[in-house]
C-alpha positions in Angstrom: -13.9 13.3 -62.0 -16.7 15.1 -63.8 -17.6 14.8 -67.5 -19.5 17.8 -68.7 -21.3 18.3 -72.0 -23.4 21.1 -73.6 -26.9 20.8 -75.0 -25.5 19.4 -78.3 -24.9 16.1 -76.6 -28.3 14.5 -75.6 -26.7 11.0 -75.5 -23.9 9.5 -73.5 -22.7 6.0 -74.2 -21.0 4.0 -71.4 -19.3 0.8 -72.2 -17.0 -1.9 -70.7 -14.5 -4.4 -72.1 -16.9 -7.3 -71.3 -16.6 -8.7 -74.8 -12.8 -8.8 -74.8 -11.4 -12.4 -75.2 -8.9 -11.9 -72.3 -10.8 -12.4 -69.1 -8.4 -10.4 -67.1 -9.1 -7.3 -69.2 -12.9 -7.4 -68.8 -14.6 -4.8 -66.6 -11.4 -3.2 -65.5 -12.4 0.2 -66.9 -15.4 2.1 -68.2 -15.4 4.1 -71.4 -17.7 7.2 -71.6 -18.4 8.8 -74.9 -20.6 11.9 -75.3 -22.7 11.5 -78.5 -24.7 14.0 -80.5 -27.0 11.2 -81.8 -28.3 7.9 -80.7 -26.4 4.7 -81.5 -27.2 3.4 -85.0 -28.5 6.9 -85.9 -27.5 6.4 -89.6 -30.3 3.8 -89.7 -32.8 5.1 -87.2 -32.3 8.9 -87.8 -32.7 9.5 -84.0 -30.7 12.6 -83.1 -28.9 12.6 -86.4 -27.6 16.1 -87.5 -27.5 16.7 -91.2 -25.6 19.7 -92.5 -25.9 21.3 -95.8 -22.7 22.5 -97.6 -21.4 25.6 -95.7 -23.4 24.9 -92.5 -21.6 24.3 -89.2 -22.4 22.6 -85.9 -20.7 23.3 -82.7 -20.6 21.1 -79.6 -18.5 21.3 -76.4 -17.5 18.8 -73.8 -14.7 18.4 -71.3 -13.4 16.5 -68.3 -12.7 18.0 -64.9 -10.3 15.7 -63.1 -11.4 17.1 -59.7 -7.9 17.5 -58.5 -7.0 20.8 -56.9 -3.6 22.4 -57.4 -1.2 20.9 -54.9 -3.2 17.7 -54.4 -2.2 14.3 -55.7 
């Protein structure tokens, strides 16, 4: 599997369920989230994109499952 992002995503957050109260649900999966700004950007301003009325911002991302047609 491949996650791809364009230049609008300089940050990627990866997280686990380590803080879940149920021990059997911890670290069974990973979450991956492309981000246009750093965590806590509203406070730090790092990477924060501010748009004026009428302005737009475009960002693209996707997932390639890596499975070819006919494969399972």
